[in-house]
BAPADO-237312 format. One record per atom (N, C-alpha, C): residue number from 1; residue in one letter; z, x negated, y. Coordinates in Angstrom, 2 decimals, decimal comma, always signed. Layout:
N
> i	aa	pz	px	py
> NUM	a	Z	X	Y
...
//
This chain:
218
> i	aa	pz	px	py
> 1	m	+34,79	+130,80	+42,26
> 1	m	+34,27	+131,27	+43,53
> 1	m	+35,28	+131,08	+44,66
> 2	k	+36,55	+130,98	+44,28
> 2	k	+37,56	+130,85	+45,31
> 2	k	+37,63	+129,44	+45,88
> 3	y	+37,18	+128,44	+45,06
> 3	y	+37,34	+127,06	+45,50
> 3	y	+36,52	+126,73	+46,75
> 4	p	+35,24	+127,13	+46,84
> 4	p	+34,49	+126,85	+48,08
> 4	p	+35,14	+127,48	+49,30
> 5	f	+35,65	+128,70	+49,11
> 5	f	+36,31	+129,37	+50,24
> 5	f	+37,55	+128,61	+50,65
> 6	f	+38,33	+128,18	+49,62
> 6	f	+39,56	+127,45	+49,91
> 6	f	+39,25	+126,13	+50,60
> 7	a	+38,18	+125,45	+50,13
> 7	a	+37,79	+124,17	+50,73
> 7	a	+37,35	+124,37	+52,17
> 8	s	+36,60	+125,45	+52,40
> 8	s	+36,14	+125,75	+53,77
> 8	s	+37,33	+126,03	+54,67
> 9	f	+38,33	+126,72	+54,10
> 9	f	+39,53	+127,05	+54,88
> 9	f	+40,27	+125,78	+55,28
> 10	i	+40,34	+124,83	+54,33
> 10	i	+41,01	+123,56	+54,61
> 10	i	+40,26	+122,78	+55,70
> 11	v	+38,93	+122,75	+55,59
> 11	v	+38,11	+122,04	+56,58
> 11	v	+38,26	+122,68	+57,95
> 12	f	+38,23	+124,01	+57,97
> 12	f	+38,40	+124,73	+59,24
> 12	f	+39,76	+124,41	+59,86
> 13	g	+40,80	+124,42	+59,00
> 13	g	+42,15	+124,11	+59,50
> 13	g	+42,24	+122,71	+60,06
> 14	f	+41,59	+121,78	+59,37
> 14	f	+41,59	+120,39	+59,83
> 14	f	+40,88	+120,26	+61,18
> 15	l	+39,70	+120,90	+61,28
> 15	l	+38,95	+120,83	+62,53
> 15	l	+39,70	+121,50	+63,67
> 16	f	+40,34	+122,63	+63,36
> 16	f	+41,10	+123,34	+64,39
> 16	f	+42,27	+122,49	+64,88
> 17	s	+42,97	+121,87	+63,91
> 17	s	+44,11	+121,00	+64,26
> 17	s	+43,65	+119,82	+65,09
> 18	f	+42,53	+119,23	+64,69
> 18	f	+41,98	+118,08	+65,42
> 18	f	+41,59	+118,48	+66,84
> 19	s	+40,95	+119,67	+66,95
> 19	s	+40,53	+120,16	+68,27
> 19	s	+41,73	+120,42	+69,18
> 20	m	+42,78	+121,02	+68,63
> 20	m	+43,97	+121,30	+69,41
> 20	m	+44,65	+120,02	+69,87
> 21	k	+44,74	+119,04	+68,99
> 21	k	+45,36	+117,76	+69,35
> 21	k	+44,57	+117,07	+70,46
> 22	k	+43,25	+117,14	+70,34
> 22	k	+42,40	+116,52	+71,36
> 22	k	+42,57	+117,24	+72,69
> 23	r	+42,64	+118,58	+72,64
> 23	r	+42,81	+119,35	+73,87
> 23	r	+44,15	+119,05	+74,52
> 24	i	+45,21	+119,00	+73,70
> 24	i	+46,54	+118,71	+74,23
> 24	i	+46,58	+117,32	+74,85
> 25	k	+45,93	+116,37	+74,20
> 25	k	+45,89	+115,00	+74,71
> 25	k	+45,14	+114,95	+76,04
> 26	t	+44,03	+115,70	+76,12
> 26	t	+43,24	+115,73	+77,36
> 26	t	+44,04	+116,37	+78,50
> 27	e	+44,71	+117,48	+78,17
> 27	e	+45,50	+118,16	+79,19
> 27	e	+46,66	+117,29	+79,66
> 28	k	+47,29	+116,58	+78,73
> 28	k	+48,40	+115,69	+79,09
> 28	k	+47,91	+114,58	+80,01
> 29	k	+46,72	+114,04	+79,69
> 29	k	+46,16	+112,99	+80,52
> 29	k	+45,87	+113,51	+81,92
> 30	y	+45,34	+114,75	+81,99
> 30	y	+45,05	+115,35	+83,30
> 30	y	+46,33	+115,54	+84,10
> 31	v	+47,37	+116,06	+83,45
> 31	v	+48,65	+116,29	+84,13
> 31	v	+49,26	+114,97	+84,58
> 32	d	+49,20	+113,97	+83,71
> 32	d	+49,75	+112,66	+84,06
> 32	d	+49,01	+112,06	+85,25
> 33	n	+47,68	+112,19	+85,26
> 33	n	+46,89	+111,68	+86,37
> 33	n	+47,22	+112,41	+87,67
> 34	f	+47,41	+113,75	+87,53
> 34	f	+47,76	+114,54	+88,71
> 34	f	+49,06	+114,06	+89,34
> 35	w	+50,09	+113,90	+88,51
> 35	w	+51,38	+113,50	+89,05
> 35	w	+51,38	+112,06	+89,54
> 36	e	+50,55	+111,23	+88,94
> 36	e	+50,43	+109,86	+89,42
> 36	e	+49,79	+109,83	+90,81
> 37	r	+48,73	+110,64	+91,01
> 37	r	+48,10	+110,74	+92,32
> 37	r	+49,08	+111,32	+93,34
> 38	e	+49,85	+112,31	+92,90
> 38	e	+50,82	+112,93	+93,80
> 38	e	+51,90	+111,93	+94,20
> 39	r	+52,33	+111,11	+93,23
> 39	r	+53,33	+110,09	+93,52
> 39	r	+52,80	+109,09	+94,54
> 40	m	+51,55	+108,66	+94,33
> 40	m	+50,92	+107,72	+95,26
> 40	m	+50,75	+108,37	+96,64
> 41	a	+50,37	+109,65	+96,64
> 41	a	+50,16	+110,36	+97,90
> 41	a	+51,46	+110,45	+98,70
> 42	d	+52,55	+110,77	+98,02
> 42	d	+53,83	+110,92	+98,70
> 42	d	+54,36	+109,60	+99,25
> 43	s	+53,86	+108,49	+98,73
> 43	s	+54,32	+107,18	+99,21
> 43	s	+53,34	+106,54	+100,20
> 44	t	+52,25	+107,27	+100,52
> 44	t	+51,26	+106,74	+101,47
> 44	t	+51,79	+106,83	+102,89
> 45	r	+51,71	+105,74	+103,61
> 45	r	+52,26	+105,70	+104,96
> 45	r	+51,38	+106,45	+105,96
> 46	r	+52,01	+106,82	+107,06
> 46	r	+51,32	+107,53	+108,13
> 46	r	+50,15	+106,71	+108,66
> 47	k	+49,02	+107,37	+108,86
> 47	k	+47,84	+106,72	+109,44
> 47	k	+47,41	+107,44	+110,71
> 48	s	+46,64	+106,77	+111,52
> 48	s	+46,20	+107,35	+112,79
> 48	s	+45,28	+108,54	+112,54
> 49	l	+45,44	+109,57	+113,37
> 49	l	+44,60	+110,76	+113,28
> 49	l	+43,61	+110,83	+114,43
> 50	e	+43,46	+109,73	+115,15
> 50	e	+42,59	+109,72	+116,33
> 50	e	+41,13	+109,96	+115,99
> 51	n	+40,71	+109,49	+114,82
> 51	n	+39,28	+109,55	+114,47
> 51	n	+38,91	+110,76	+113,62
> 52	l	+39,79	+111,74	+113,56
> 52	l	+39,44	+112,97	+112,83
> 52	l	+38,29	+113,68	+113,54
> 53	d	+37,54	+114,45	+112,76
> 53	d	+36,40	+115,20	+113,31
> 53	d	+36,92	+116,52	+113,90
> 54	y	+37,50	+116,41	+115,08
> 54	y	+38,07	+117,59	+115,73
> 54	y	+36,97	+118,55	+116,18
> 55	v	+37,26	+119,84	+116,03
> 55	v	+36,31	+120,88	+116,43
> 55	v	+36,60	+121,31	+117,86
> 56	a	+35,57	+121,30	+118,69
> 56	a	+35,70	+121,77	+120,07
> 56	a	+35,21	+123,21	+120,16
> 57	v	+35,87	+124,00	+120,96
> 57	v	+35,46	+125,39	+121,17
> 57	v	+34,80	+125,49	+122,54
> 58	p	+33,47	+125,57	+122,58
> 58	p	+32,74	+125,59	+123,86
> 58	p	+32,72	+126,99	+124,48
> 59	l	+33,79	+127,34	+125,11
> 59	l	+33,91	+128,70	+125,67
> 59	l	+32,76	+129,04	+126,61
> 60	n	+32,28	+128,04	+127,36
> 60	n	+31,21	+128,30	+128,34
> 60	n	+29,85	+128,51	+127,67
> 61	e	+29,74	+128,21	+126,38
> 61	e	+28,47	+128,38	+125,68
> 61	e	+28,46	+129,61	+124,78
> 62	l	+29,60	+130,25	+124,64
> 62	l	+29,71	+131,45	+123,80
> 62	l	+29,60	+132,70	+124,67
> 63	p	+29,15	+133,82	+124,10
> 63	p	+28,91	+135,06	+124,88
> 63	p	+30,21	+135,77	+125,28
> 64	m	+30,97	+135,13	+126,16
> 64	m	+32,26	+135,67	+126,57
> 64	m	+32,12	+136,82	+127,57
> 65	d	+30,88	+137,12	+127,98
> 65	d	+30,66	+138,18	+128,97
> 65	d	+30,07	+139,46	+128,36
> 66	v	+29,99	+139,51	+127,05
> 66	v	+29,37	+140,66	+126,38
> 66	v	+30,45	+141,60	+125,84
> 67	l	+30,36	+142,88	+126,23
> 67	l	+31,27	+143,92	+125,77
> 67	l	+32,74	+143,61	+126,09
> 68	t	+32,97	+143,00	+127,22
> 68	t	+34,34	+142,66	+127,60
> 68	t	+35,18	+143,90	+127,89
> 69	e	+34,52	+145,05	+128,05
> 69	e	+35,25	+146,29	+128,33
> 69	e	+36,01	+146,79	+127,10
> 70	l	+35,60	+146,36	+125,92
> 70	l	+36,24	+146,83	+124,70
> 70	l	+37,51	+146,03	+124,42
> 71	p	+38,62	+146,72	+124,13
> 71	p	+39,89	+146,03	+123,87
> 71	p	+39,79	+145,04	+122,71
> 72	e	+39,02	+145,40	+121,68
> 72	e	+38,89	+144,52	+120,52
> 72	e	+38,25	+143,19	+120,92
> 73	i	+37,22	+143,26	+121,74
> 73	i	+36,53	+142,06	+122,20
> 73	i	+37,47	+141,22	+123,07
> 74	e	+38,19	+141,88	+123,94
> 74	e	+39,12	+141,17	+124,82
> 74	e	+40,18	+140,43	+124,00
> 75	e	+40,63	+141,07	+122,92
> 75	e	+41,63	+140,43	+122,05
> 75	e	+41,07	+139,17	+121,41
> 76	y	+39,83	+139,25	+120,90
> 76	y	+39,21	+138,08	+120,29
> 76	y	+39,02	+136,96	+121,32
> 77	h	+38,62	+137,32	+122,53
> 77	h	+38,44	+136,31	+123,58
> 77	h	+39,76	+135,60	+123,88
> 78	n	+40,83	+136,36	+123,96
> 78	n	+42,14	+135,76	+124,25
> 78	n	+42,58	+134,83	+123,12
> 79	r	+42,37	+135,27	+121,89
> 79	r	+42,72	+134,42	+120,74
> 79	r	+41,85	+133,17	+120,69
> 80	l	+40,60	+133,31	+121,09
> 80	l	+39,70	+132,17	+121,10
> 80	l	+40,13	+131,15	+122,17
> 81	r	+40,52	+131,64	+123,32
> 81	r	+41,02	+130,74	+124,37
> 81	r	+42,26	+129,99	+123,90
> 82	d	+43,12	+130,72	+123,18
> 82	d	+44,33	+130,10	+122,66
> 82	d	+43,98	+129,00	+121,66
> 83	l	+43,05	+129,29	+120,75
> 83	l	+42,65	+128,30	+119,75
> 83	l	+41,97	+127,09	+120,39
> 84	s	+41,26	+127,31	+121,48
> 84	s	+40,53	+126,21	+122,13
> 84	s	+41,46	+125,13	+122,66
> 85	e	+42,73	+125,47	+122,80
> 85	e	+43,71	+124,50	+123,31
> 85	e	+44,45	+123,80	+122,17
> 86	k	+44,11	+124,14	+120,92
> 86	k	+44,77	+123,53	+119,77
> 86	k	+43,84	+122,53	+119,09
> 87	k	+44,42	+121,73	+118,23
> 87	k	+43,62	+120,78	+117,46
> 87	k	+43,13	+121,48	+116,19
> 88	i	+41,83	+121,36	+115,97
> 88	i	+41,18	+122,08	+114,87
> 88	i	+40,36	+121,10	+114,04
> 89	v	+40,58	+121,10	+112,73
> 89	v	+39,81	+120,22	+111,83
> 89	v	+39,48	+121,00	+110,56
> 90	n	+38,27	+120,81	+110,08
> 90	n	+37,81	+121,46	+108,85
> 90	n	+38,17	+120,60	+107,65
> 91	f	+39,17	+121,03	+106,88
> 91	f	+39,56	+120,31	+105,67
> 91	f	+39,27	+121,14	+104,42
> 92	a	+38,36	+122,09	+104,52
> 92	a	+38,03	+122,92	+103,36
> 92	a	+37,56	+122,04	+102,21
> 93	g	+38,09	+122,30	+101,02
> 93	g	+37,70	+121,53	+99,85
> 93	g	+38,60	+120,35	+99,57
> 94	y	+39,51	+120,03	+100,49
> 94	y	+40,45	+118,94	+100,29
> 94	y	+41,82	+119,50	+99,90
> 95	s	+42,43	+118,92	+98,89
> 95	s	+43,78	+119,32	+98,50
> 95	s	+44,80	+118,59	+99,37
> 96	n	+46,03	+119,06	+99,33
> 96	n	+47,10	+118,37	+100,05
> 96	n	+47,27	+116,93	+99,56
> 97	t	+47,05	+116,75	+98,26
> 97	t	+47,14	+115,40	+97,70
> 97	t	+46,07	+114,50	+98,31
> 98	d	+44,84	+115,02	+98,42
> 98	d	+43,75	+114,26	+99,04
> 98	d	+44,11	+113,87	+100,47
> 99	l	+44,65	+114,83	+101,21
> 99	l	+44,97	+114,58	+102,61
> 99	l	+46,08	+113,55	+102,76
> 100	k	+47,08	+113,63	+101,90
> 100	k	+48,19	+112,67	+101,97
> 100	k	+47,71	+111,27	+101,61
> 101	l	+46,84	+111,16	+100,61
> 101	l	+46,31	+109,86	+100,21
> 101	l	+45,46	+109,24	+101,33
> 102	t	+44,74	+110,08	+102,05
> 102	t	+43,83	+109,59	+103,08
> 102	t	+44,53	+109,32	+104,41
> 103	y	+45,44	+110,21	+104,79
> 103	y	+46,03	+110,12	+106,13
> 103	y	+47,53	+109,89	+106,14
> 104	g	+48,14	+109,83	+104,98
> 104	g	+49,57	+109,56	+104,92
> 104	g	+50,40	+110,83	+104,76
> 105	a	+51,41	+110,75	+103,89
> 105	a	+52,26	+111,91	+103,62
> 105	a	+52,96	+112,46	+104,85
> 106	p	+53,43	+111,59	+105,78
> 106	p	+54,13	+112,14	+106,95
> 106	p	+53,26	+113,03	+107,84
> 107	n	+51,93	+112,96	+107,67
> 107	n	+51,03	+113,76	+108,51
> 107	n	+50,66	+115,10	+107,91
> 108	i	+51,16	+115,41	+106,72
> 108	i	+50,66	+116,57	+106,00
> 108	i	+50,89	+117,89	+106,76
> 109	n	+52,02	+118,01	+107,44
> 109	n	+52,28	+119,25	+108,17
> 109	n	+51,30	+119,43	+109,33
> 110	l	+51,01	+118,35	+110,05
> 110	l	+50,04	+118,41	+111,14
> 110	l	+48,66	+118,74	+110,61
> 111	l	+48,27	+118,08	+109,51
> 111	l	+46,95	+118,30	+108,93
> 111	l	+46,79	+119,74	+108,45
> 112	s	+47,84	+120,28	+107,85
> 112	s	+47,80	+121,67	+107,40
> 112	s	+47,65	+122,62	+108,59
> 113	e	+48,31	+122,27	+109,69
> 113	e	+48,20	+123,08	+110,90
> 113	e	+46,78	+123,05	+111,46
> 114	y	+46,18	+121,86	+111,49
> 114	y	+44,81	+121,73	+111,99
> 114	y	+43,84	+122,52	+111,12
> 115	d	+44,07	+122,46	+109,81
> 115	d	+43,21	+123,17	+108,87
> 115	d	+43,37	+124,68	+109,02
> 116	q	+44,60	+125,14	+109,21
> 116	q	+44,84	+126,57	+109,41
> 116	q	+44,19	+127,05	+110,69
> 117	n	+44,20	+126,21	+111,73
> 117	n	+43,53	+126,56	+112,98
> 117	n	+42,03	+126,75	+112,75
> 118	f	+41,47	+125,91	+111,87
> 118	f	+40,04	+126,05	+111,56
> 118	f	+39,78	+127,36	+110,83
> 119	e	+40,62	+127,68	+109,85
> 119	e	+40,46	+128,92	+109,11
> 119	e	+40,57	+130,12	+110,06
> 120	d	+41,52	+130,04	+110,98
> 120	d	+41,68	+131,13	+111,95
> 120	d	+40,44	+131,25	+112,84
> 121	l	+39,87	+130,12	+113,20
> 121	l	+38,70	+130,12	+114,09
> 121	l	+37,49	+130,75	+113,42
> 122	i	+37,16	+130,31	+112,21
> 122	i	+35,94	+130,83	+111,57
> 122	i	+36,10	+132,31	+111,19
> 123	t	+37,34	+132,71	+110,88
> 123	t	+37,59	+134,12	+110,60
> 123	t	+37,43	+134,95	+111,86
> 124	l	+37,96	+134,45	+112,97
> 124	l	+37,81	+135,12	+114,26
> 124	l	+36,34	+135,27	+114,64
> 125	l	+35,58	+134,20	+114,46
> 125	l	+34,16	+134,24	+114,82
> 125	l	+33,41	+135,27	+113,99
> 126	q	+33,74	+135,35	+112,70
> 126	q	+33,08	+136,33	+111,83
> 126	q	+33,43	+137,74	+112,26
> 127	n	+34,70	+137,99	+112,55
> 127	n	+35,12	+139,32	+112,98
> 127	n	+34,51	+139,69	+114,33
> 128	w	+34,41	+138,72	+115,21
> 128	w	+33,80	+138,93	+116,52
> 128	w	+32,34	+139,34	+116,36
> 129	a	+31,61	+138,62	+115,52
> 129	a	+30,21	+138,94	+115,27
> 129	a	+30,06	+140,32	+114,64
> 130	d	+30,97	+140,67	+113,73
> 130	d	+30,92	+141,98	+113,09
> 130	d	+31,01	+143,10	+114,13
> 131	i	+31,91	+142,93	+115,09
> 131	i	+32,06	+143,94	+116,13
> 131	i	+30,80	+144,03	+116,99
> 132	l	+30,24	+142,89	+117,33
> 132	l	+29,03	+142,88	+118,15
> 132	l	+27,87	+143,58	+117,46
> 133	l	+27,84	+143,49	+116,13
> 133	l	+26,73	+144,06	+115,36
> 133	l	+26,95	+145,52	+114,97
> 134	q	+28,14	+146,03	+115,24
> 134	q	+28,41	+147,43	+114,92
> 134	q	+27,80	+148,35	+115,98
> 135	n	+27,59	+149,59	+115,58
> 135	n	+27,17	+150,61	+116,53
> 135	n	+28,43	+151,18	+117,16
> 136	w	+28,70	+150,75	+118,39
> 136	w	+29,98	+151,06	+118,99
> 136	w	+30,00	+152,34	+119,81
> 137	g	+28,97	+153,14	+119,72
> 137	g	+28,98	+154,39	+120,49
> 137	g	+28,99	+154,12	+121,97
> 138	e	+30,13	+154,31	+122,59
> 138	e	+30,25	+154,05	+124,02
> 138	e	+29,96	+152,60	+124,34
> 139	g	+30,39	+151,71	+123,43
> 139	g	+30,12	+150,30	+123,65
> 139	g	+28,63	+150,00	+123,66
> 140	a	+27,88	+150,77	+122,85
> 140	a	+26,43	+150,56	+122,81
> 140	a	+25,80	+150,92	+124,15
> 141	q	+26,39	+151,88	+124,86
> 141	q	+25,89	+152,23	+126,19
> 141	q	+26,28	+151,16	+127,21
> 142	l	+27,45	+150,58	+127,01
> 142	l	+27,89	+149,54	+127,91
> 142	l	+27,03	+148,28	+127,79
> 143	c	+26,50	+148,07	+126,60
> 143	c	+25,71	+146,86	+126,35
> 143	c	+24,59	+147,19	+125,37
> 144	p	+23,34	+146,93	+125,72
> 144	p	+22,21	+147,23	+124,83
> 144	p	+22,32	+146,51	+123,49
> 145	e	+21,77	+147,13	+122,46
> 145	e	+21,81	+146,55	+121,12
> 145	e	+21,20	+145,15	+121,09
> 146	e	+20,11	+144,97	+121,80
> 146	e	+19,44	+143,68	+121,83
> 146	e	+20,38	+142,58	+122,33
> 147	e	+21,11	+142,87	+123,38
> 147	e	+22,03	+141,87	+123,94
> 147	e	+23,17	+141,57	+122,98
> 148	r	+23,65	+142,61	+122,29
> 148	r	+24,74	+142,41	+121,34
> 148	r	+24,29	+141,57	+120,14
> 149	k	+23,06	+141,80	+119,68
> 149	k	+22,54	+141,02	+118,56
> 149	k	+22,36	+139,56	+118,93
> 150	q	+21,85	+139,32	+120,13
> 150	q	+21,68	+137,94	+120,58
> 150	q	+23,03	+137,25	+120,71
> 151	a	+24,04	+138,01	+121,17
> 151	a	+25,38	+137,45	+121,29
> 151	a	+25,95	+137,11	+119,92
> 152	a	+25,77	+138,02	+118,96
> 152	a	+26,25	+137,79	+117,60
> 152	a	+25,57	+136,57	+116,99
> 153	k	+24,30	+136,41	+117,29
> 153	k	+23,57	+135,27	+116,76
> 153	k	+24,15	+133,95	+117,28
> 154	k	+24,54	+133,92	+118,54
> 154	k	+25,17	+132,72	+119,11
> 154	k	+26,51	+132,44	+118,44
> 155	v	+27,29	+133,49	+118,25
> 155	v	+28,60	+133,33	+117,64
> 155	v	+28,47	+132,80	+116,21
> 156	l	+27,58	+133,40	+115,43
> 156	l	+27,40	+132,99	+114,03
> 156	l	+26,80	+131,59	+113,92
> 157	a	+25,87	+131,26	+114,81
> 157	a	+25,27	+129,93	+114,80
> 157	a	+26,33	+128,87	+115,09
> 158	y	+27,23	+129,17	+116,00
> 158	y	+28,32	+128,23	+116,28
> 158	y	+29,23	+128,09	+115,08
> 159	a	+29,56	+129,21	+114,42
> 159	a	+30,42	+129,18	+113,25
> 159	a	+29,83	+128,28	+112,16
> 160	v	+28,53	+128,43	+111,92
> 160	v	+27,86	+127,62	+110,91
> 160	v	+27,83	+126,15	+111,33
> 161	s	+27,63	+125,90	+112,61
> 161	s	+27,51	+124,53	+113,10
> 161	s	+28,79	+123,72	+112,91
> 162	i	+29,94	+124,40	+112,90
> 162	i	+31,20	+123,68	+112,74
> 162	i	+31,67	+123,63	+111,29
> 163	g	+30,85	+124,19	+110,37
> 163	g	+31,17	+124,06	+108,95
> 163	g	+31,80	+125,27	+108,30
> 164	s	+31,61	+126,46	+108,88
> 164	s	+32,16	+127,66	+108,26
> 164	s	+31,64	+127,81	+106,83
> 165	d	+32,53	+128,21	+105,94
> 165	d	+32,12	+128,47	+104,55
> 165	d	+32,21	+129,95	+104,21
> 166	i	+32,21	+130,78	+105,25
> 166	i	+32,22	+132,23	+105,04
> 166	i	+30,79	+132,69	+104,76
> 167	a	+30,55	+133,19	+103,56
> 167	a	+29,20	+133,57	+103,16
> 167	a	+28,59	+134,61	+104,09
> 168	a	+29,40	+135,55	+104,55
> 168	a	+28,90	+136,62	+105,43
> 168	a	+28,34	+136,06	+106,74
> 169	s	+28,89	+134,96	+107,21
> 169	s	+28,38	+134,35	+108,44
> 169	s	+26,94	+133,89	+108,24
> 170	y	+26,68	+133,27	+107,11
> 170	y	+25,32	+132,84	+106,79
> 170	y	+24,41	+134,03	+106,57
> 171	e	+24,90	+135,00	+105,81
> 171	e	+24,07	+136,17	+105,48
> 171	e	+23,63	+136,93	+106,72
> 172	k	+24,55	+137,15	+107,64
> 172	k	+24,21	+137,92	+108,84
> 172	k	+23,36	+137,11	+109,81
> 173	l	+23,59	+135,79	+109,84
> 173	l	+22,76	+134,95	+110,69
> 173	l	+21,33	+134,89	+110,18
> 174	v	+21,17	+134,77	+108,87
> 174	v	+19,84	+134,77	+108,27
> 174	v	+19,12	+136,09	+108,57
> 175	k	+19,83	+137,19	+108,45
> 175	k	+19,24	+138,51	+108,73
> 175	k	+18,73	+138,58	+110,17
> 176	l	+19,51	+138,03	+111,10
> 176	l	+19,10	+138,03	+112,50
> 176	l	+17,90	+137,11	+112,72
> 177	y	+17,92	+135,95	+112,08
> 177	y	+16,78	+135,03	+112,22
> 177	y	+15,50	+135,67	+111,70
> 178	l	+15,58	+136,35	+110,57
> 178	l	+14,40	+137,01	+110,01
> 178	l	+13,94	+138,14	+110,91
> 179	e	+14,88	+138,87	+111,47
> 179	e	+14,54	+139,99	+112,35
> 179	e	+13,80	+139,52	+113,60
> 180	y	+14,17	+138,35	+114,09
> 180	y	+13,56	+137,84	+115,32
> 180	y	+12,48	+136,78	+115,06
> 181	g	+12,01	+136,71	+113,80
> 181	g	+10,92	+135,80	+113,48
> 181	g	+11,27	+134,33	+113,59
> 182	e	+12,52	+134,01	+113,29
> 182	e	+12,98	+132,61	+113,40
> 182	e	+13,22	+132,01	+112,02
> 183	q	+12,28	+132,26	+111,13
> 183	q	+12,40	+131,75	+109,77
> 183	q	+12,50	+130,23	+109,71
> 184	d	+11,96	+129,57	+110,73
> 184	d	+11,96	+128,11	+110,74
> 184	d	+13,37	+127,54	+110,85
> 185	k	+14,37	+128,37	+111,15
> 185	k	+15,74	+127,90	+111,27
> 185	k	+16,50	+127,94	+109,95
> 186	i	+15,93	+128,59	+108,95
> 186	i	+16,61	+128,70	+107,65
> 186	i	+16,79	+127,35	+106,96
> 187	p	+15,78	+126,45	+106,97
> 187	p	+15,99	+125,13	+106,35
> 187	p	+17,18	+124,39	+106,97
> 188	g	+17,38	+124,55	+108,28
> 188	g	+18,51	+123,91	+108,93
> 188	g	+19,84	+124,47	+108,42
> 189	l	+19,85	+125,78	+108,12
> 189	l	+21,05	+126,39	+107,56
> 189	l	+21,32	+125,85	+106,15
> 190	k	+20,26	+125,63	+105,38
> 190	k	+20,42	+125,08	+104,04
> 190	k	+21,01	+123,67	+104,11
> 191	k	+20,51	+122,89	+105,04
> 191	k	+21,01	+121,52	+105,20
> 191	k	+22,49	+121,53	+105,54
> 192	k	+22,87	+122,48	+106,40
> 192	k	+24,28	+122,59	+106,78
> 192	k	+25,12	+123,08	+105,60
> 193	a	+24,60	+124,04	+104,86
> 193	a	+25,33	+124,60	+103,72
> 193	a	+25,58	+123,55	+102,63
> 194	e	+24,69	+122,59	+102,53
> 194	e	+24,84	+121,54	+101,52
> 194	e	+26,05	+120,66	+101,78
> 195	t	+26,59	+120,70	+102,99
> 195	t	+27,77	+119,89	+103,31
> 195	t	+29,08	+120,64	+103,04
> 196	i	+28,98	+121,91	+102,68
> 196	i	+30,19	+122,70	+102,40
> 196	i	+30,88	+122,15	+101,15
> 197	r	+32,20	+122,08	+101,21
> 197	r	+32,95	+121,52	+100,09
> 197	r	+33,71	+122,58	+99,29
> 198	s	+33,67	+123,83	+99,74
> 198	s	+34,42	+124,89	+99,05
> 198	s	+33,56	+125,59	+98,01
> 199	l	+34,16	+126,53	+97,27
> 199	l	+33,49	+127,19	+96,15
> 199	l	+32,35	+128,11	+96,60
> 200	s	+32,32	+128,49	+97,86
> 200	s	+31,27	+129,40	+98,34
> 200	s	+29,93	+128,70	+98,54
> 201	k	+29,89	+127,40	+98,38
> 201	k	+28,67	+126,62	+98,63
> 201	k	+27,49	+127,12	+97,80
> 202	e	+27,67	+127,25	+96,51
> 202	e	+26,56	+127,63	+95,63
> 202	e	+26,04	+129,02	+95,95
> 203	r	+26,94	+129,93	+96,24
> 203	r	+26,54	+131,30	+96,59
> 203	r	+25,70	+131,30	+97,87
> 204	i	+26,13	+130,54	+98,85
> 204	i	+25,42	+130,49	+100,13
> 204	i	+24,05	+129,85	+99,95
> 205	l	+23,98	+128,75	+99,21
> 205	l	+22,70	+128,08	+98,99
> 205	l	+21,73	+128,99	+98,23
> 206	a	+22,23	+129,72	+97,25
> 206	a	+21,37	+130,64	+96,48
> 206	a	+20,82	+131,72	+97,40
> 207	m	+21,65	+132,23	+98,29
> 207	m	+21,21	+133,26	+99,23
> 207	m	+20,15	+132,73	+100,18
> 208	l	+20,34	+131,51	+100,65
> 208	l	+19,38	+130,90	+101,58
> 208	l	+18,04	+130,61	+100,89
> 209	e	+18,10	+130,17	+99,67
> 209	e	+16,86	+129,92	+98,92
> 209	e	+16,09	+131,22	+98,70
> 210	e	+16,81	+132,30	+98,42
> 210	e	+16,16	+133,60	+98,25
> 210	e	+15,55	+134,07	+99,56
> 211	a	+16,25	+133,83	+100,66
> 211	a	+15,74	+134,22	+101,98
> 211	a	+14,47	+133,44	+102,32
> 212	e	+14,44	+132,18	+101,94
> 212	e	+13,25	+131,35	+102,16
> 212	e	+12,05	+131,91	+101,40
> 213	k	+12,28	+132,31	+100,16
> 213	k	+11,19	+132,86	+99,35
> 213	k	+10,66	+134,15	+99,95
> 214	e	+11,58	+134,99	+100,40
> 214	e	+11,16	+136,29	+100,96
> 214	e	+10,41	+136,13	+102,28
> 215	s	+10,73	+135,07	+103,03
> 215	s	+10,09	+134,87	+104,32
> 215	s	+8,81	+134,06	+104,23
> 216	d	+8,53	+133,53	+103,03
> 216	d	+7,33	+132,72	+102,83
> 216	d	+6,13	+133,66	+102,70
> 217	p	+5,15	+133,57	+103,62
> 217	p	+3,99	+134,47	+103,58
> 217	p	+3,13	+134,28	+102,34
> 218	a	+3,24	+133,10	+101,73
> 218	a	+2,45	+132,85	+100,52
> 218	a	+3,02	+133,64	+99,35
//
């Protein structure tokens, strides 16, 4: 009775050993490929950045006149003006190796700066919208809720238009669209979300698909 067990143990050991060797070989190949790409990236010459998809901040199209009495809003406006004078590019989903291979290793610091400016911008826009949508007590008296919601909708729509991958931006914009009977704009949000390159893409698309189902009268 011991022989079948012993044979099974030998087979299991063989399969386990084979699996481990295969895994180690695969991991080594992945690591080797990574360092080879990194080596190539570090030797890539500087390329022109003139044709990058720079993000413009349309200050005259954003609700810069809403709740300006609040210090928090004034701070966001000042930071937004500051960002509008910088170069901003959305590189979400691209690694430093990807950027160096595409635009040259000597440009990596500039590219990282442009990408950080984008992250700062979409975070600022989300925080700005959050404040507009809050019940601000005295601020609510200074500005009617309806006006604040319309302002938040503009801010969030702009954030999505430039490629924000912040799920809350989509979620709150969808809520506003549904509240104001603008369900027809949800397909456009889905189309935009499909271009997202970061990990939040699937979560955002799932949320938009659910919103579409809930808004479908059928």
